[in-house]
Backbone bond lengths (Angstrom), bond angles and torsions (degrees), N, CA, C in turn:
res aa  C-N    CA-C-N  psi(-1)  N-CA   C-N-CA  omega(-1)  CA-C   N-CA-C  phi
1 X - - - 1.448 - - 1.530 110.01 -
2 X 1.303 118.18 152.47 1.446 122.09 179.45 1.519 109.66 -71.18
3 X 1.356 116.17 140.51 1.454 120.86 -178.63 1.524 112.10 -96.56
4 X 1.338 118.67 -19.22 1.454 119.71 -179.57 1.526 110.08 -73.51
5 X 1.336 116.22 156.21 1.474 119.17 -178.65 1.521 111.22 -56.54
6 X 1.317 114.83 139.70 1.467 120.58 -178.27 1.517 108.72 -91.42
7 X 1.341 115.96 126.39 1.461 122.29 -178.39 1.527 108.55 -86.75
8 X 1.333 115.99 92.49 1.462 120.43 -175.96 1.532 111.86 -63.17
9 X 1.351 120.04 -49.36 1.478 118.81 179.78 1.524 112.81 -57.05
10 X 1.328 116.91 -40.75 1.464 119.28 -179.87 1.520 110.51 -65.27
11 X 1.339 117.00 -41.69 1.466 119.20 178.73 1.520 110.83 -63.86
12 X 1.320 117.60 -43.18 1.461 120.49 178.83 1.526 111.17 -58.84
13 X 1.317 116.32 -35.10 1.468 120.45 -174.87 1.524 113.06 -66.18
14 X 1.340 118.20 -21.42 1.466 120.24 -179.24 1.524 111.88 -95.12
15 X 1.329 117.77 -4.22 1.456 120.53 175.93 1.525 109.17 -83.73
16 X 1.328 119.05 134.24 1.476 121.27 -177.55 1.525 113.38 -52.69
17 X 1.317 117.06 -35.32 1.456 121.29 -177.06 1.522 112.41 -64.40
18 X 1.333 116.63 -30.95 1.460 120.76 -173.28 1.525 113.78 -116.93
19 X 1.325 117.58 6.75 1.464 120.49 -171.35 1.530 113.52 -66.64
20 X 1.336 118.45 -20.77 1.464 121.05 -178.39 1.525 113.15 -90.46
21 X 1.319 118.07 -1.77 1.460 120.30 -178.20 1.519 110.86 -77.18
22 X 1.314 115.89 148.24 1.465 121.80 177.38 1.528 109.52 -76.33
23 X 1.340 118.04 163.82 1.475 119.93 177.59 1.522 113.02 -54.43
24 X 1.333 117.80 -41.52 1.465 120.24 178.98 1.524 111.22 -64.45
25 X 1.334 116.66 -41.49 1.460 120.71 179.81 1.527 111.15 -66.87
26 X 1.345 116.32 -36.91 1.462 119.88 177.55 1.526 110.65 -64.96
27 X 1.333 116.76 -39.16 1.467 119.60 178.20 1.529 110.61 -65.83
28 X 1.333 116.66 -39.30 1.470 119.64 178.08 1.526 110.80 -64.03
29 X 1.332 115.31 -43.05 1.463 119.20 -179.94 1.522 110.64 -65.99
30 X 1.336 116.55 -39.51 1.472 120.87 -179.19 1.521 111.52 -60.82
31 X 1.338 116.22 -28.48 1.461 119.42 178.95 1.527 111.30 -64.47
32 X 1.334 116.78 -22.37 1.462 121.08 178.27 1.518 112.97 -98.50
33 X 1.326 116.88 16.14 1.461 121.85 -179.54 1.522 110.70 -112.88
34 X 1.305 115.49 159.92 1.461 121.41 176.13 1.520 108.95 -144.88
35 X 1.321 116.18 150.77 1.455 122.11 178.09 1.519 109.53 -102.12
36 X 1.336 115.88 139.58 1.458 121.75 176.00 1.522 108.85 -128.36
37 X 1.316 115.27 129.44 1.466 120.20 176.31 1.519 108.24 -106.06
38 X 1.319 115.40 122.48 1.459 121.62 -175.21 1.523 110.17 -119.87
39 X 1.313 115.45 141.39 1.455 120.61 171.85 1.521 108.89 -87.77
40 X 1.305 115.86 163.45 1.456 120.29 177.81 1.532 110.45 -54.14
41 X 1.312 116.52 134.48 1.470 126.02 179.49 1.524 113.46 81.78
42 X 1.342 118.99 -6.60 1.461 120.10 175.06 1.526 109.73 -64.94
43 X 1.313 116.45 142.29 1.467 121.03 177.71 1.524 110.48 -83.10
44 X 1.334 115.71 135.84 1.471 121.02 171.18 1.521 108.26 -80.83
45 X 1.317 115.60 -48.96 1.459 122.20 172.58 1.522 108.60 -159.63
46 X 1.324 115.25 165.15 1.460 121.77 177.90 1.522 109.92 -118.32
47 X 1.318 116.29 156.52 1.460 120.24 174.66 1.521 108.92 -56.71
48 X 1.333 115.68 131.57 1.452 120.50 -178.30 1.505 113.98 100.58
49 X 1.357 117.79 -17.18 1.465 120.47 176.13 1.527 109.58 -69.50
50 X 1.343 117.88 148.25 1.474 119.49 176.36 1.523 110.82 -65.92
51 X 1.322 116.41 145.92 1.470 121.99 -179.19 1.516 109.49 -114.23
52 X 1.310 115.94 104.68 1.464 121.60 -179.76 1.520 112.64 -122.20
53 X 1.330 117.54 15.06 1.459 121.61 -179.48 1.527 108.38 -162.70
54 X 1.339 114.75 168.70 1.461 118.23 167.79 1.515 107.92 -120.90
55 X 1.322 116.88 172.76 1.456 121.41 -167.60 1.527 111.00 -130.76
56 X 1.318 115.53 147.56 1.462 122.46 174.88 1.523 107.89 -126.74
57 X 1.328 117.72 128.98 1.459 121.59 175.57 1.522 108.41 -78.94
58 X 1.312 116.79 118.68 1.468 121.78 177.23 1.527 109.21 -88.83
59 X 1.316 116.34 -50.99 1.466 123.06 178.12 1.520 107.18 -137.30
60 X 1.327 116.64 141.31 1.447 119.80 176.98 1.519 112.61 103.20
61 X 1.329 115.94 -153.66 1.458 120.52 -177.61 1.523 109.53 -158.72
62 X 1.337 114.74 147.83 1.459 120.94 177.91 1.520 109.20 -134.68
63 X 1.315 115.19 160.89 1.463 120.21 175.45 1.522 108.85 -123.21
64 X 1.328 115.00 144.64 1.453 122.06 169.77 1.518 107.20 -101.54
65 X 1.324 117.45 135.28 1.458 119.30 -174.87 1.516 110.67 -150.20
66 X 1.327 114.27 159.09 1.456 121.78 172.74 1.526 107.74 -124.11
67 X 1.340 115.44 156.68 1.453 121.68 178.87 1.518 109.92 -116.21
68 X 1.320 115.48 136.42 1.461 120.21 175.13 1.528 108.58 -76.52
69 X 1.349 118.58 165.57 1.466 120.45 177.06 1.528 112.82 -55.46
70 X 1.333 117.14 -27.41 1.468 120.40 179.26 1.522 112.69 -84.82
71 X 1.350 116.37 -3.09 1.456 120.46 178.72 1.510 114.41 93.88
72 X 1.337 118.29 4.44 1.458 121.00 178.79 1.521 109.90 -74.67
73 X 1.331 115.93 135.44 1.469 120.90 -175.89 1.516 111.39 -94.55
74 X 1.334 115.78 138.29 1.472 122.47 172.38 1.519 107.94 -123.37
75 X 1.337 116.38 116.30 1.463 120.95 177.88 1.518 108.94 -75.72
76 X 1.323 116.34 123.98 1.456 122.16 -177.98 1.523 110.85 -90.55
77 X 1.324 116.32 -40.42 1.464 119.26 -176.47 1.523 109.82 -158.63
78 X 1.327 115.99 147.38 1.458 123.06 172.78 1.520 108.00 -105.70
79 X 1.335 116.75 129.30 1.462 122.23 -174.27 1.524 109.41 -114.67
80 X 1.337 116.78 122.10 1.454 121.38 -179.27 1.516 112.49 -110.33
81 X 1.328 117.48 -177.00 1.468 121.51 -177.79 1.526 113.08 -55.13
82 X 1.341 115.35 134.71 1.455 121.42 179.85 1.505 114.20 86.84
83 X 1.335 117.66 -8.79 1.460 121.26 -179.66 1.528 110.32 -96.73
84 X 1.313 115.64 149.32 1.463 120.98 -177.75 1.521 110.06 -116.57
85 X 1.319 115.34 163.04 1.464 120.54 177.01 1.530 109.27 -156.66
86 X 1.318 114.52 153.99 1.455 120.84 177.98 1.512 114.61 97.60
87 X 1.352 118.06 -3.15 1.466 119.71 -175.92 1.526 112.23 -62.66
88 X 1.344 116.54 -46.80 1.463 119.87 -174.37 1.527 111.33 -63.92
89 X 1.324 116.31 -44.71 1.462 120.11 -178.95 1.528 110.41 -64.57
90 X 1.312 116.69 -34.63 1.464 120.99 -177.21 1.517 112.40 -57.45
91 X 1.335 117.44 -33.51 1.464 120.89 -176.64 1.529 112.88 -85.11
92 X 1.318 118.51 -4.65 1.465 120.56 -177.16 1.526 113.12 -88.94
93 X 1.349 117.31 -12.80 1.465 122.12 -174.84 1.527 111.18 60.26
94 X 1.323 115.86 29.52 1.456 121.25 176.99 1.525 109.53 -121.45
95 X 1.321 117.63 162.20 1.471 119.28 178.74 1.520 111.62 -71.13
96 X 1.315 115.36 167.22 1.459 120.36 176.81 1.530 110.08 -59.98
97 X 1.325 116.40 139.90 1.462 121.46 179.32 1.534 111.23 -102.09
98 X 1.323 116.50 0.70 1.457 121.44 177.09 1.518 108.08 -146.06
99 X 1.316 116.22 179.29 1.446 121.38 178.99 1.514 111.58 -112.33
100 X 1.324 115.42 161.46 1.465 121.49 175.88 1.518 107.95 -135.89
101 X 1.334 115.38 136.64 1.458 120.60 -175.41 1.521 109.67 -140.97
102 X 1.326 116.56 141.34 1.455 121.02 177.09 1.522 110.14 -73.10
103 X 1.329 116.50 135.56 1.463 121.95 178.27 1.525 111.83 -99.25
104 X 1.319 116.59 -5.67 1.458 122.91 178.82 1.522 106.27 -158.95
105 X 1.335 117.14 175.72 1.460 118.68 171.88 1.527 107.71 -57.79
106 X 1.316 116.78 123.67 1.462 121.32 -167.77 1.522 111.28 -134.03
107 X 1.314 115.64 138.89 1.469 122.15 171.73 1.513 107.37 -109.11
108 X 1.334 115.98 120.78 1.457 122.76 -179.47 1.519 110.51 -111.37
109 X 1.310 114.98 142.37 1.461 121.12 170.05 1.522 107.09 -109.23
110 X 1.320 117.58 120.88 1.463 121.24 177.63 1.524 108.56 -102.35
111 X 1.317 115.63 135.54 1.467 122.92 -179.00 1.523 107.46 -115.12
112 X 1.329 117.34 119.73 1.455 120.47 -174.10 1.527 112.04 -70.64
113 X 1.312 115.45 151.55 1.461 121.85 178.16 1.524 110.28 -61.30
114 X 1.327 117.13 -39.73 1.462 120.58 -179.37 1.523 111.43 -60.89
115 X 1.340 116.77 -40.47 1.463 120.44 179.46 1.525 110.74 -65.53
116 X 1.335 116.65 -39.82 1.462 120.57 178.64 1.524 110.79 -65.57
117 X 1.322 117.18 -44.93 1.468 120.53 -179.40 1.523 111.34 -63.09
118 X 1.325 117.30 -37.65 1.474 120.07 176.84 1.523 110.68 -61.84
119 X 1.337 116.64 -40.81 1.457 120.06 -178.63 1.530 110.51 -70.17
120 X 1.338 117.58 -36.61 1.464 120.66 177.44 1.528 110.24 -64.27
121 X 1.341 117.36 -41.27 1.455 120.95 178.65 1.527 111.38 -65.40
122 X 1.333 116.53 -33.24 1.460 120.48 -179.20 1.516 112.09 -74.23
123 X 1.339 116.32 -39.32 1.467 120.48 -174.79 1.519 108.41 -146.82
124 X 1.323 117.29 109.19 1.461 120.98 -177.83 1.528 112.39 -66.24
125 X 1.334 117.66 -17.74 1.463 119.39 176.84 1.525 110.75 -64.74
126 X 1.331 115.78 -27.89 1.466 119.42 176.88 1.522 110.08 -62.64
127 X 1.336 116.70 -40.35 1.458 120.52 177.81 1.522 110.94 -61.66
128 X 1.330 116.91 -38.42 1.460 120.15 178.92 1.525 111.05 -64.85
129 X 1.330 117.08 -39.71 1.460 120.07 178.74 1.523 110.43 -66.07
130 X 1.326 116.32 -38.58 1.457 118.96 178.59 1.526 110.69 -67.13
131 X 1.336 116.89 -39.71 1.464 120.24 176.98 1.526 110.85 -62.68
132 X 1.330 116.96 -38.24 1.460 120.47 178.45 1.527 110.25 -62.47
133 X 1.336 116.43 -41.91 1.457 119.89 178.50 1.517 112.16 -64.35
134 X 1.339 116.66 -41.56 1.457 120.48 177.85 1.524 111.14 -65.75
135 X 1.335 116.75 -35.15 1.464 120.41 178.49 1.522 110.59 -65.61
136 X 1.333 116.81 -40.34 1.465 119.67 177.50 1.525 110.34 -63.02
137 X 1.332 116.39 -40.87 1.467 119.91 178.29 1.532 110.10 -62.60
138 X 1.336 116.85 -44.10 1.463 120.70 179.50 1.519 111.01 -62.70
139 X 1.341 117.22 -40.31 1.461 120.96 178.67 1.521 110.03 -60.95
140 X 1.338 115.95 -41.65 1.452 119.40 179.15 1.516 112.32 -64.13
141 X 1.336 116.91 -40.43 1.461 120.43 179.56 1.532 111.21 -66.82
142 X 1.342 116.23 -38.72 1.465 119.47 177.08 1.526 110.24 -63.58
143 X 1.330 116.15 -40.46 1.469 120.78 177.19 1.523 110.30 -60.44
144 X 1.350 116.44 -39.41 1.462 120.06 178.76 1.528 111.08 -64.43
145 X 1.330 116.25 -45.50 1.464 120.00 -179.87 1.529 110.25 -60.72
146 X 1.332 116.10 -41.10 1.470 120.30 177.73 1.527 110.62 -60.47
147 X 1.339 115.90 -43.08 1.460 119.48 -179.04 1.521 111.06 -64.44
148 X 1.341 116.91 -43.52 1.457 119.76 -178.95 1.530 111.40 -64.45
149 X 1.345 116.10 -36.30 1.460 120.13 -175.00 1.523 112.75 -82.45
150 X 1.334 117.82 -33.90 1.456 120.91 -169.60 1.522 114.73 -114.05
151 X 1.319 117.92 -15.71 1.457 120.19 -175.49 1.523 110.91 -106.44
152 X 1.311 116.00 144.92 1.457 121.03 176.84 1.526 109.75 -72.75
153 X 1.328 115.60 168.07 1.462 119.45 177.17 1.518 111.65 -60.23
154 X 1.341 116.79 -39.74 1.465 120.80 177.73 1.514 110.92 -59.98
155 X 1.322 117.32 -45.01 1.463 120.74 179.54 1.524 111.51 -62.61
156 X 1.330 116.48 -39.36 1.465 119.87 -179.36 1.528 111.40 -65.16
157 X 1.332 116.32 -41.46 1.462 119.90 180.00 1.528 110.58 -65.75
158 X 1.333 117.02 -46.22 1.466 119.98 179.15 1.526 110.12 -63.45
159 X 1.333 116.77 -41.88 1.459 120.15 178.02 1.510 111.98 -59.84
160 X 1.328 117.25 -38.12 1.464 120.64 178.18 1.525 110.72 -66.45
161 X 1.334 117.00 -43.77 1.468 120.29 -178.60 1.526 111.95 -64.28
162 X 1.339 116.79 -31.54 1.463 120.93 -176.55 1.524 112.27 -104.66
163 X 1.327 117.72 15.04 1.468 121.15 -169.58 1.518 113.87 -62.33
164 X 1.329 118.41 -30.31 1.466 120.30 -177.12 1.519 113.15 -104.33
165 X 1.331 117.09 12.54 1.459 120.32 -173.69 1.524 111.57 -105.12
166 X 1.338 115.54 130.45 1.463 121.82 171.17 1.523 106.77 -93.48
167 X 1.326 116.35 94.59 1.459 120.55 -169.15 1.523 113.13 -66.40
168 X 1.327 116.77 -23.92 1.464 117.55 179.38 1.533 111.49 -67.55
169 X 1.338 116.37 -18.96 1.467 120.40 -179.98 1.524 112.40 -99.40
170 X 1.345 117.03 1.17 1.457 120.69 -176.96 1.515 110.25 -90.60
171 X 1.317 116.60 127.26 1.461 121.94 177.53 1.527 109.53 -70.69
172 X 1.321 115.60 147.99 1.463 120.74 -176.44 1.524 111.97 -59.07
173 X 1.326 117.06 -29.67 1.468 120.53 -178.35 1.522 112.70 -93.03
174 X 1.325 117.09 0.83 1.457 120.51 -175.85 1.522 111.11 -78.21
175 X 1.326 116.13 130.74 1.458 122.53 178.21 1.524 108.24 -102.37
176 X 1.321 116.09 131.60 1.460 120.91 179.06 1.527 110.09 -106.94
177 X 1.306 115.96 144.13 1.456 121.23 174.01 1.514 108.69 -122.04
178 X 1.318 115.87 123.54 1.457 122.48 179.57 1.520 107.92 -108.41
179 X 1.324 116.42 124.34 1.456 120.86 176.56 1.528 108.17 -100.02
180 X 1.313 116.56 118.16 1.455 120.14 179.99 1.520 108.81 -64.78
181 X 1.331 118.37 123.59 1.467 121.25 -173.13 1.516 113.96 -73.06
182 X 1.329 116.64 -21.43 1.465 121.60 -177.98 1.527 108.09 -141.30
183 X 1.309 116.79 -176.28 1.461 120.77 -178.19 1.525 111.01 -64.65
184 X 1.318 115.58 156.52 1.464 120.72 178.27 1.527 110.75 -62.54
185 X 1.331 117.26 -33.70 1.464 120.15 179.35 1.527 110.98 -65.08
186 X 1.333 116.93 -39.06 1.460 120.85 179.02 1.522 110.64 -67.50
187 X 1.329 117.04 -42.91 1.463 120.50 178.35 1.518 110.31 -64.30
188 X 1.327 117.11 -40.58 1.462 120.60 178.39 1.522 110.51 -59.25
189 X 1.329 116.89 -44.24 1.464 120.49 178.06 1.516 110.84 -62.61
190 X 1.334 116.46 -39.78 1.469 120.93 178.67 1.524 110.76 -61.21
191 X 1.334 117.28 -33.64 1.466 122.19 -178.26 1.526 112.56 -92.97
192 X 1.341 116.54 6.90 1.472 121.92 -177.41 1.525 111.47 58.04
193 X 1.327 115.56 44.69 1.458 122.66 176.03 1.519 108.65 -125.86
194 X 1.318 116.91 158.66 1.453 119.49 171.99 1.527 108.77 -78.52
195 X 1.337 118.01 152.51 1.473 119.49 177.41 1.526 112.21 -57.20
196 X 1.341 116.13 -36.32 1.468 119.73 -179.39 1.533 111.10 -65.41
197 X 1.326 116.57 -41.92 1.471 119.84 -179.79 1.528 110.32 -67.59
198 X 1.327 116.70 -41.31 1.469 120.70 179.00 1.531 109.97 -59.16
199 X 1.337 116.84 -46.39 1.464 120.23 179.51 1.522 110.85 -64.75
200 X 1.331 116.84 -37.65 1.476 119.48 -179.66 1.529 110.87 -64.86
201 X 1.337 117.45 -40.09 1.463 120.15 178.36 1.525 109.95 -63.36
202 X 1.332 117.47 -42.79 1.467 120.01 178.07 1.520 110.98 -60.50
203 X 1.326 116.71 -42.24 1.472 119.84 179.21 1.528 110.89 -64.34
204 X 1.329 117.46 -40.80 1.461 120.75 179.54 1.533 111.10 -64.71
205 X 1.322 116.68 -42.86 1.472 119.83 178.39 1.525 110.96 -65.38
206 X 1.337 115.97 -36.02 1.463 119.35 178.42 1.530 110.05 -69.02
207 X 1.323 117.41 -39.38 1.460 121.21 179.30 1.527 111.66 -62.89
208 X 1.346 116.38 -29.54 1.457 121.63 178.44 1.529 112.44 -84.88
209 X 1.322 116.97 -0.97 1.456 120.71 -179.97 1.518 114.18 77.37
210 X 1.315 116.79 13.20 1.469 120.39 -178.07 1.523 112.21 -84.02
211 X 1.321 117.47 -25.92 1.465 121.55 176.92 1.525 108.28 -141.97
212 X 1.336 115.46 164.36 1.455 122.68 172.29 1.523 106.91 -130.66
213 X 1.318 117.21 121.94 1.460 122.35 -174.01 1.519 110.18 -101.00
214 X 1.330 116.85 126.53 1.463 123.37 174.62 1.525 107.23 -132.13
215 X 1.335 115.14 88.94 1.460 122.09 -175.38 1.528 109.01 58.29
216 X 1.355 117.56 -115.20 1.464 118.96 -178.81 1.524 112.83 -92.81
217 X 1.317 117.66 -2.82 1.467 120.71 177.76 1.531 109.50 -95.40
218 X 1.322 115.44 128.18 1.464 121.00 179.43 1.520 108.03 -119.91
219 X 1.315 116.32 117.12 1.459 123.16 -178.97 1.525 108.40 -93.08
220 X 1.330 116.32 130.39 1.465 122.29 -179.21 1.524 107.83 -115.36
221 X 1.341 118.32 99.73 1.476 120.89 -176.45 1.527 113.16 -62.21
222 X 1.333 117.29 -36.87 1.466 121.38 -176.70 1.535 108.49 -138.00
223 X 1.345 117.53 89.35 1.462 120.66 -176.89 1.525 113.61 -57.93
224 X 1.332 116.96 -37.61 1.465 119.31 -178.51 1.528 111.01 -68.36
225 X 1.312 117.12 -34.98 1.457 120.34 177.12 1.522 110.19 -67.27
226 X 1.322 116.70 -39.51 1.463 120.63 177.38 1.518 109.92 -64.55
227 X 1.317 117.00 -40.45 1.462 120.70 178.53 1.525 111.18 -64.13
228 X 1.326 117.93 -39.74 1.455 120.76 178.64 1.518 111.90 -64.99
229 X 1.336 115.92 -30.93 1.457 120.73 175.99 1.530 109.76 -64.43
230 X 1.320 116.23 -35.57 1.473 120.81 176.93 1.516 110.81 -63.18
231 X 1.328 117.11 -39.46 1.463 120.85 -179.73 1.519 111.01 -68.89
232 X 1.329 116.07 -40.09 1.468 119.99 179.77 1.513 110.32 -62.47
233 X 1.346 116.29 -32.67 1.459 120.44 -177.73 1.521 112.80 -76.89
234 X 1.338 116.33 -6.93 1.480 119.67 -178.03 1.513 111.58 -66.47
């Protein structure tokens, strides 16, 4: 983690949610923020904890998850640098309905509910920006539900590997390398697959020459060919 003082107002200014605020407004908002340094596996919060703030990952990564009555974990979302979580629950005046845990050494910025409400009262456009962010999150969750309900495990794995790629801009000779950000078991849970099935799909794709697996690095010699395999599996 960085040892020099962290400039909270400056960091807030580069986040889309706060980019329109003036320097004075950023300083006021920063007064309602706090930094948390977490080691890998540290809990951010647990289901049932009171929710009086939302969180932004500055460095590191966190997972949102729920537990079944038998204790089985289902990863709901992976949160990386610059991404926020907890906003929707914060406005319900109810406790957290899921848990959040650091997946690596992580620096979190927490923004208090009181600071957010003050900014909404000052400028209603801020509320619109927050609603836009929540709408994007909801769209992503709906997309996930659609994938779980309508897509095969093979399609989900290929979709995950190609999730950040604009294939229309990829040259036919271009090789892509995807570095898995977390363990295969965590990704499998995120895709609603068992770890064994996730590994089996990777082995099958590798046997077909569509990918090359080197620990957490996955080399994709022909991204468009891999994408076409996803369509065939539909």
